FIGUPA-844823 format. One record per residue: x, y, z of N, C-alpha, C in turn; residue in one letter; chain. Coordinates in Angstrom, 3 decimals. Each point is the difference from the previous one (the first is absolute). Example, Ala and Ser with C-alpha at 12.3 -4.5 7.8 and 13.67 -1.06 7.14 Angstrom:
<rs>
(r (13.190 -5.690 7.800) (-0.890 1.190 0.000) (0.900 1.200 0.000) "A" "A")
(r (-0.350 1.050 -0.720) (0.820 1.190 0.060) (-0.770 1.090 0.730) "S" "A")
</rs>
This chain:
<rs>
(r (-158.148 107.281 71.475) (-1.252 0.170 0.462) (-0.537 0.846 -0.957) "X" "A")
(r (-1.492 -0.212 -0.295) (-0.687 0.899 -0.796) (-0.804 1.011 0.855) "X" "A")
(r (0.282 1.215 -0.477) (-0.666 1.220 0.714) (-1.161 0.469 -0.631) "X" "A")
(r (-0.629 0.935 0.626) (-1.242 0.623 -0.641) (0.315 0.786 -1.154) "X" "A")
(r (1.157 0.552 -0.111) (0.383 0.919 -0.949) (0.202 -0.987 -1.157) "X" "A")
(r (0.334 -1.166 0.040) (0.126 -0.929 -1.095) (-1.257 -0.048 -0.837) "X" "A")
(r (-1.186 0.042 0.783) (-1.361 -0.058 -0.809) (-0.132 1.132 -0.817) "X" "A")
(r (0.395 1.209 0.330) (-0.031 1.011 -0.858) (0.905 -0.081 -1.188) "X" "A")
(r (1.281 -0.521 0.271) (0.857 -0.271 -1.345) (-0.679 -1.029 -0.870) "X" "A")
(r (-0.418 -1.094 0.696) (-0.586 -1.015 -0.916) (-1.312 0.598 -0.751) "X" "A")
(r (-0.811 0.781 0.736) (-0.948 0.732 -0.740) (0.274 0.577 -1.428) "X" "A")
(r (1.050 0.907 0.232) (0.317 0.681 -1.303) (0.786 -0.951 -0.959) "X" "A")
(r (0.656 -1.076 0.513) (0.552 -0.989 -1.024) (-1.330 -0.539 -0.750) "X" "A")
(r (-1.002 -0.421 0.817) (-1.072 -0.836 -0.588) (-0.634 0.910 -0.989) "X" "A")
(r (-0.296 1.332 0.462) (-0.620 0.935 -0.899) (0.906 0.239 -1.351) "X" "A")
(r (1.232 0.128 0.166) (0.721 0.223 -1.123) (0.103 -1.230 -1.111) "X" "A")
(r (-0.297 -1.189 0.627) (0.043 -1.147 -0.810) (-1.639 -0.353 -0.255) "X" "A")
(r (-0.766 0.861 0.045) (-1.435 -0.116 -0.337) (-0.747 -1.215 0.686) "X" "A")
(r (0.352 -0.234 1.241) (-0.532 -1.103 0.836) (-1.340 0.609 0.664) "X" "A")
(r (0.083 1.183 0.278) (-1.090 0.857 0.507) (-0.296 1.037 -0.832) "X" "A")
(r (-1.246 0.206 -0.312) (-0.416 1.004 -0.783) (0.261 1.480 0.880) "X" "A")
(r (0.099 0.993 -0.641) (0.294 1.245 0.700) (-1.002 0.562 1.170) "X" "A")
(r (-1.336 -0.358 -0.230) (-0.926 0.304 1.088) (0.109 -1.069 1.059) "X" "A")
(r (0.390 -1.378 -0.160) (0.125 -0.866 1.037) (1.239 0.308 0.876) "X" "A")
(r (1.006 0.385 -0.671) (1.189 0.368 0.794) (-0.057 1.157 0.794) "X" "A")
(r (-0.847 1.110 -0.600) (-0.222 1.226 0.684) (-0.872 -0.396 1.343) "X" "A")
(r (-1.027 -0.839 0.024) (-0.782 -0.499 1.000) (0.796 -0.756 1.008) "X" "A")
(r (1.031 -0.834 -0.460) (0.765 -0.674 0.997) (0.835 0.956 0.712) "X" "A")
(r (0.622 0.911 -0.651) (0.990 0.967 0.671) (-0.777 0.861 1.053) "X" "A")
(r (-1.261 0.129 -0.229) (-0.813 0.874 0.762) (-0.081 -0.793 1.346) "X" "A")
(r (-0.351 -1.354 -0.177) (-0.199 -0.885 1.094) (1.262 -0.220 0.864) "X" "A")
(r (1.092 -0.194 -0.668) (1.302 -0.138 0.778) (0.249 1.320 0.712) "X" "A")
(r (-0.292 1.285 -0.492) (0.273 1.245 0.832) (-0.920 0.031 1.161) "X" "A")
(r (-1.192 -0.565 0.011) (-0.758 0.067 0.887) (0.375 -0.924 1.246) "X" "A")
(r (0.186 -1.171 -0.481) (0.738 -1.001 0.941) (1.312 0.383 0.780) "X" "A")
(r (0.805 0.465 -1.027) (1.385 0.435 0.485) (-0.125 0.838 1.159) "X" "A")
(r (-0.991 0.975 0.162) (-0.188 0.815 1.016) (-0.114 -0.664 1.445) "X" "A")
(r (-0.555 -1.313 -0.039) (-0.401 -0.771 1.106) (1.012 -0.868 0.513) "X" "A")
(r (1.084 -0.177 -0.878) (1.009 -1.095 0.285) (0.940 0.618 1.099) "X" "A")
(r (0.598 -0.982 0.799) (0.952 0.398 0.995) (1.345 -0.198 -0.771) "X" "A")
(r (1.026 0.335 0.750) (1.308 -0.206 -0.826) (0.541 -1.442 -0.238) "X" "A")
(r (-0.535 -0.831 0.734) (0.360 -1.476 0.020) (-0.942 -0.574 -1.184) "X" "A")
(r (-1.064 0.587 -0.120) (-0.928 -0.537 -1.189) (0.380 0.453 -1.255) "X" "A")
(r (0.673 1.159 -0.184) (0.371 0.851 -1.038) (1.360 -0.790 -0.665) "X" "A")
(r (0.685 -0.869 0.862) (1.053 -0.785 -0.315) (-0.255 -1.526 -0.393) "X" "A")
(r (-1.195 -0.308 0.180) (-0.256 -1.310 -0.297) (-1.494 -0.283 -0.641) "X" "A")
(r (-0.043 -0.215 -1.232) (-1.295 -0.463 -0.544) (-0.598 -1.081 0.735) "X" "A")
(r (0.605 -0.983 0.334) (-0.534 -1.081 0.728) (-0.775 0.373 1.274) "X" "A")
(r (0.746 0.971 0.716) (-0.602 0.433 1.152) (-1.482 0.548 -0.235) "X" "A")
(r (0.001 0.861 -1.074) (-1.029 0.690 -0.494) (-1.275 -0.952 -0.127) "X" "A")
(r (0.448 -1.012 -0.859) (-1.118 -1.071 -0.202) (-0.326 -0.804 1.388) "X" "A")
(r (0.816 -0.196 0.852) (-0.416 -0.399 1.223) (-0.811 0.885 0.807) "X" "A")
(r (0.240 1.230 -0.007) (-0.601 1.172 0.806) (-1.216 0.652 -0.822) "X" "A")
(r (-0.305 -0.726 -1.071) (-1.031 0.980 -0.839) (-1.150 0.299 0.594) "X" "A")
(r (-0.551 -0.725 0.874) (-1.433 0.154 0.590) (0.123 1.124 0.787) "X" "A")
(r (1.116 0.178 0.843) (0.263 1.072 0.944) (0.240 1.178 -0.702) "X" "A")
(r (0.857 -0.070 -1.130) (0.188 1.179 -0.810) (-1.150 0.755 -0.613) "X" "A")
(r (-0.877 -0.975 -0.345) (-1.143 0.367 -0.728) (-0.922 0.692 1.056) "X" "A")
(r (-0.118 -0.393 1.027) (-0.731 0.569 1.192) (0.398 1.405 0.284) "X" "A")
(r (1.267 0.202 -0.145) (0.719 1.429 0.147) (-0.409 0.845 -1.116) "X" "A")
(r (0.080 -0.680 -1.346) (-0.414 0.881 -1.105) (-1.310 0.276 0.118) "X" "A")
(r (-1.029 -0.819 0.494) (-1.322 0.361 0.220) (-0.204 1.066 1.092) "X" "A")
(r (0.715 0.019 0.910) (-0.149 0.872 1.213) (0.657 1.514 -0.572) "X" "A")
(r (0.835 -0.103 -0.816) (0.508 1.286 -0.517) (-0.342 0.638 -1.190) "X" "A")
(r (-0.889 -0.914 -0.591) (-0.498 0.744 -1.361) (-1.561 -0.153 0.128) "X" "A")
(r (-0.717 0.512 1.035) (-1.324 -0.223 0.208) (-0.842 1.117 -1.024) "X" "A")
(r (0.700 0.638 -0.814) (-0.734 0.589 -0.999) (-0.281 -0.632 -1.133) "X" "A")
(r (0.674 -1.362 -0.202) (-0.157 -0.723 -1.057) (-0.882 -1.277 0.491) "X" "A")
(r (-0.888 -0.539 -0.798) (-0.870 -1.051 0.142) (0.756 -1.267 0.162) "X" "A")
(r (-0.681 -1.047 0.838) (0.619 -1.167 0.203) (0.317 -0.852 -1.243) "X" "A")
(r (-0.910 0.165 -0.892) (0.123 -0.604 -1.344) (1.238 0.319 -0.824) "X" "A")
(r (0.316 1.551 0.092) (1.100 0.511 -0.740) (1.316 -0.656 0.785) "X" "A")
(r (-0.105 0.175 1.290) (1.137 -0.582 0.911) (0.502 -1.322 -0.310) "X" "A")
(r (-1.196 -0.788 -0.160) (0.172 -1.382 -0.241) (0.499 -0.256 -1.527) "X" "A")
(r (-0.330 0.827 -0.860) (0.737 -0.190 -1.206) (1.480 0.492 0.004) "X" "A")
(r (0.338 1.021 0.818) (1.467 0.194 0.061) (0.624 -1.130 0.738) "X" "A")
(r (-0.553 -0.625 0.938) (0.605 -1.267 0.599) (0.249 -1.165 -1.006) "X" "A")
(r (-1.079 0.074 -0.986) (0.184 -1.157 -0.986) (1.144 0.330 -0.927) "X" "A")
(r (0.083 1.233 -0.335) (1.073 0.357 -0.957) (1.278 -0.163 0.590) "X" "A")
(r (0.222 0.329 1.416) (1.311 -0.217 0.581) (0.443 -1.630 -0.092) "X" "A")
(r (-1.093 -0.693 0.442) (0.225 -1.442 -0.029) (0.261 -0.550 -1.396) "X" "A")
(r (-0.589 0.556 -1.091) (0.311 -0.335 -1.325) (1.301 0.165 -0.273) "X" "A")
(r (0.507 1.345 0.307) (1.348 0.194 -0.493) (1.067 -0.575 0.731) "X" "A")
(r (-0.200 -0.545 1.293) (0.769 -0.807 0.760) (0.069 -1.348 -0.530) "X" "A")
(r (-1.109 -0.422 -0.456) (-0.184 -1.456 -0.528) (0.946 0.048 -1.468) "X" "A")
(r (-0.246 1.121 -0.770) (0.686 -0.105 -1.265) (1.446 0.319 0.354) "X" "A")
(r (0.353 0.662 0.880) (1.369 0.184 0.289) (0.706 -1.140 0.505) "X" "A")
(r (-0.722 -0.746 0.826) (0.598 -1.315 0.339) (0.222 -0.972 -1.125) "X" "A")
(r (-0.947 0.167 -0.737) (0.168 -1.021 -1.211) (0.870 0.469 -1.173) "X" "A")
(r (0.215 1.096 -0.282) (0.655 0.613 -1.221) (0.953 1.179 0.365) "X" "A")
(r (-0.006 0.572 1.271) (0.968 0.959 0.196) (1.236 -0.170 0.712) "X" "A")
(r (0.191 -1.332 0.451) (1.240 -0.205 0.665) (0.971 -0.401 -0.978) "X" "A")
(r (-0.399 -0.452 -1.158) (1.031 -0.194 -1.104) (-0.596 0.629 -1.218) "X" "A")
(r (0.689 1.044 -0.245) (-0.473 0.961 -1.291) (-0.147 -0.952 -1.192) "X" "A")
(r (0.813 -1.118 -0.158) (-0.339 -0.727 -1.323) (-1.194 -0.754 -0.079) "X" "A")
(r (-0.691 -0.240 1.105) (-1.304 -0.682 0.033) (-1.201 0.982 -0.443) "X" "A")
(r (0.294 1.332 -0.172) (-0.948 0.950 -0.343) (-0.340 -0.249 -1.574) "X" "A")
(r (1.046 -0.553 -0.704) (-0.377 -0.178 -1.356) (-0.930 -1.124 -0.417) "X" "A")
(r (-0.136 -1.027 0.959) (-0.824 -1.037 -0.113) (-1.463 0.151 0.677) "X" "A")
(r (-0.231 1.285 0.467) (-1.140 0.365 0.670) (-0.948 0.514 -0.900) "X" "A")
(r (-1.187 -0.799 -0.233) (-0.980 0.642 -1.054) (-1.305 0.115 1.037) "X" "A")
(r (-0.187 1.291 0.140) (-1.237 0.341 0.848) (-1.197 -0.471 -0.768) "X" "A")
(r (-0.962 -0.537 1.030) (-1.113 -0.556 -0.565) (-1.073 1.139 -0.411) "X" "A")
(r (-0.758 -0.166 -0.962) (-0.903 1.111 -0.729) (-1.355 -0.739 0.248) "X" "A")
(r (-0.848 0.744 0.640) (-1.412 -0.334 0.108) (-0.786 0.886 -0.895) "X" "A")
(r (-0.932 -0.659 -0.750) (-0.905 0.914 -0.710) (-1.346 -0.052 0.626) "X" "A")
(r (-0.602 1.260 -0.128) (-1.362 0.049 0.415) (-0.847 0.212 -1.068) "X" "A")
(r (-1.234 -0.493 0.090) (-1.102 0.122 -1.087) (-0.514 1.607 0.222) "X" "A")
(r (-0.678 0.536 -0.863) (-0.709 1.262 -0.162) (-0.968 0.058 1.235) "X" "A")
(r (0.081 0.826 0.895) (-0.839 -0.065 1.088) (-1.525 0.514 -0.435) "X" "A")
(r (0.033 0.889 -0.946) (-1.302 0.633 -0.444) (-0.131 0.071 -1.552) "X" "A")
(r (-1.046 -0.424 -0.441) (-0.411 0.320 -1.501) (-0.216 1.368 -0.126) "X" "A")
(r (0.664 0.663 -1.108) (-0.333 1.422 -0.222) (-1.347 0.003 -0.848) "X" "A")
(r (-1.008 0.720 0.673) (-1.391 -0.040 -0.767) (-0.284 1.348 -0.285) "X" "A")
(r (1.241 0.748 -0.117) (-0.541 1.612 -0.451) (-0.027 -0.349 -1.485) "X" "A")
(r (-1.023 0.619 -0.547) (-0.213 -0.235 -1.543) (1.033 0.870 -0.613) "X" "A")
(r (0.635 1.200 0.435) (0.849 0.717 -0.725) (1.365 -0.782 -0.260) "X" "A")
(r (0.284 -0.850 0.803) (1.169 -0.628 -0.101) (-0.249 -1.374 -0.694) "X" "A")
(r (0.635 -0.076 -1.165) (-0.287 -1.158 -0.691) (0.903 -1.193 0.100) "X" "A")
(r (1.019 0.223 0.955) (0.878 -1.088 0.314) (-0.516 -1.051 0.717) "X" "A")
(r (0.746 -1.374 -0.020) (-0.605 -0.972 0.698) (0.590 0.155 1.522) "X" "A")
(r (-0.015 -1.146 0.598) (0.822 -0.006 1.353) (1.304 0.451 -0.155) "X" "A")
(r (0.575 0.594 0.956) (1.446 0.460 0.010) (0.832 -1.267 0.036) "X" "A")
(r (1.196 -0.081 -0.350) (0.953 -0.961 0.214) (0.272 -0.284 1.468) "X" "A")
(r (0.317 -1.416 0.192) (0.102 -0.221 1.449) (1.383 0.557 0.476) "X" "A")
(r (-0.182 0.316 1.334) (1.060 0.730 0.710) (1.055 -0.988 0.717) "X" "A")
(r (1.011 0.392 0.010) (1.127 -0.967 0.818) (-0.129 0.467 1.479) "X" "A")
(r (-0.173 -1.020 1.019) (0.021 0.250 1.288) (1.415 -0.440 0.493) "X" "A")
(r (0.263 0.443 1.267) (1.253 -0.251 0.726) (-0.133 -1.479 0.316) "X" "A")
(r (1.243 -0.594 0.217) (-0.101 -1.398 0.472) (-0.639 -0.234 1.419) "X" "A")
(r (-0.411 -1.193 0.138) (-0.844 -0.118 1.433) (1.124 0.176 1.053) "X" "A")
(r (-0.643 0.242 1.136) (0.980 0.300 1.146) (-0.607 -1.012 1.148) "X" "A")
(r (0.794 -0.800 0.439) (-0.434 -1.124 0.951) (0.238 0.531 1.356) "X" "A")
(r (-1.053 0.745 0.453) (0.157 0.653 1.410) (-1.230 -0.138 0.660) "X" "A")
(r (-0.248 0.565 1.354) (-1.184 -0.082 0.616) (-1.013 0.910 -0.771) "X" "A")
(r (0.247 0.805 -1.007) (-0.890 0.890 -0.584) (-0.681 -0.611 -1.125) "X" "A")
(r (0.124 -1.394 -0.191) (-0.590 -0.808 -1.039) (-1.553 0.007 0.033) "X" "A")
(r (-0.725 0.441 0.807) (-1.314 0.119 0.195) (-0.696 1.005 -1.001) "X" "A")
(r (0.815 0.611 -0.832) (-0.302 1.153 -0.802) (0.592 0.088 -1.285) "X" "A")
(r (-0.664 0.272 -1.040) (0.552 0.127 -1.369) (0.228 1.721 -0.156) "X" "A")
(r (1.275 0.164 -0.611) (0.115 1.439 -0.252) (0.157 0.181 -1.305) "X" "A")
(r (-0.700 0.826 -0.682) (-0.128 -0.004 -1.287) (0.499 1.535 -0.513) "X" "A")
(r (1.023 0.282 -0.745) (0.385 1.174 -0.523) (-0.298 0.050 -1.388) "X" "A")
(r (-0.551 1.079 -0.435) (-0.357 0.223 -1.329) (0.577 1.323 -0.629) "X" "A")
(r (0.505 0.010 -1.220) (0.359 1.340 -0.582) (-1.091 0.341 -0.677) "X" "A")
(r (-0.366 1.294 0.161) (-1.050 0.608 -0.583) (0.497 1.175 -0.946) "X" "A")
(r (-0.954 0.573 -0.737) (0.262 0.974 -0.905) (0.763 1.327 0.801) "X" "A")
(r (-0.528 0.311 1.118) (0.597 1.019 0.818) (0.270 -0.415 1.336) "X" "A")
(r (1.090 -0.905 0.037) (0.384 -0.362 1.501) (-0.170 -1.430 0.109) "X" "A")
(r (-0.063 -0.432 1.237) (-0.144 -1.390 0.403) (-1.092 -0.192 0.955) "X" "A")
(r (-0.483 -1.225 0.016) (-1.184 -0.435 1.087) (0.658 -1.099 0.589) "X" "A")
(r (-0.254 -0.116 1.503) (0.455 -1.024 0.734) (-1.229 -0.586 0.939) "X" "A")
(r (-0.274 -1.201 -0.305) (-1.240 -0.611 0.863) (0.693 -1.167 0.856) "X" "A")
(r (-0.520 0.013 1.291) (0.445 -0.949 0.748) (-1.576 -0.749 0.352) "X" "A")
(r (0.082 -1.342 -0.338) (-1.222 -0.619 0.121) (0.219 -1.321 0.648) "X" "A")
(r (-0.994 -0.513 0.765) (0.213 -1.321 0.757) (-0.018 -1.092 -1.021) "X" "A")
(r (0.725 -1.172 0.511) (0.054 -0.985 -1.125) (-1.517 -0.722 -0.220) "X" "A")
(r (-0.726 -0.014 0.978) (-1.401 -0.413 -0.114) (-0.857 1.059 -0.046) "X" "A")
(r (-0.680 0.226 -1.075) (-1.010 1.189 -0.124) (-1.344 -0.591 -0.435) "X" "A")
(r (-0.944 0.534 0.463) (-1.400 -0.366 -0.207) (-0.363 0.836 -1.247) "X" "A")
(r (-1.173 -0.650 -0.674) (-0.549 0.745 -1.270) (-0.567 1.127 0.539) "X" "A")
(r (-0.544 0.253 1.240) (-0.837 1.293 0.298) (1.323 1.011 0.137) "X" "A")
(r (1.131 -0.274 0.662) (1.003 0.808 0.284) (0.652 0.441 -1.318) "X" "A")
(r (0.164 -0.947 -0.855) (0.628 0.229 -1.500) (-0.912 0.933 -0.856) "X" "A")
(r (-1.399 0.008 0.204) (-0.967 0.826 -0.653) (0.114 1.420 0.746) "X" "A")
(r (0.198 0.017 1.180) (0.119 1.322 0.827) (1.313 0.736 -0.740) "X" "A")
(r (1.108 -0.735 -0.029) (1.336 0.654 -0.460) (-0.373 0.428 -1.648) "X" "A")
(r (-0.551 -0.904 -0.624) (-0.253 0.375 -1.497) (-0.921 1.218 -0.002) "X" "A")
(r (-0.942 0.104 0.897) (-0.909 1.122 -0.101) (0.688 1.288 0.363) "X" "A")
(r (0.982 -0.082 0.910) (0.830 1.326 0.440) (0.672 0.270 -1.363) "X" "A")
(r (0.807 -0.969 -0.718) (0.816 0.321 -1.103) (-0.851 0.415 -1.097) "X" "A")
(r (-1.211 -0.612 -0.270) (-0.907 0.676 -0.850) (-0.274 1.548 0.255) "X" "A")
(r (-0.313 0.160 1.308) (-0.277 1.458 0.108) (1.091 0.914 -0.024) "X" "A")
(r (1.189 -0.537 0.123) (1.134 0.912 -0.111) (0.173 0.268 -1.543) "X" "A")
(r (-0.292 -1.009 -0.875) (0.286 0.192 -1.581) (-1.108 0.799 -0.411) "X" "A")
(r (-1.113 0.085 0.487) (-1.299 0.784 -0.452) (0.223 1.398 -0.019) "X" "A")
</rs>
């Protein structure tokens, strides 16, 4: 039987085999810890039971983590479902992990750098994490490495020109 602890072991195996970047692995581990606190003993012994009870477990997570926003908690849920899916696909037989090729998604530069002091052109494209097929598919999560840290944006899949201009205006104001 596959236990919740197996997900932690699989996460380390995947990280060590470069199937998850360090930041993604850390994010998944944080999500596992939050969800683990809400599992009963039977659920900890069965990944299949976790999948079957995910909606109830998620409600408990929301109820006990009210200091976090629902968007963050939904992202944690998506991460837990992602590692369960990857574990079921590659973790049950360690030899399968050799054939696992994580999908890379490239993003285009979000903003053109119009600062006259900076003579460089658009920055190179950034690699994004693979798509997560969960109920959180109504949003695009964009993580960017910056010169002094990282930036994370959670944007709806459908965005109007007006809203895009508002966001651009905010970013332009921060850069000014």
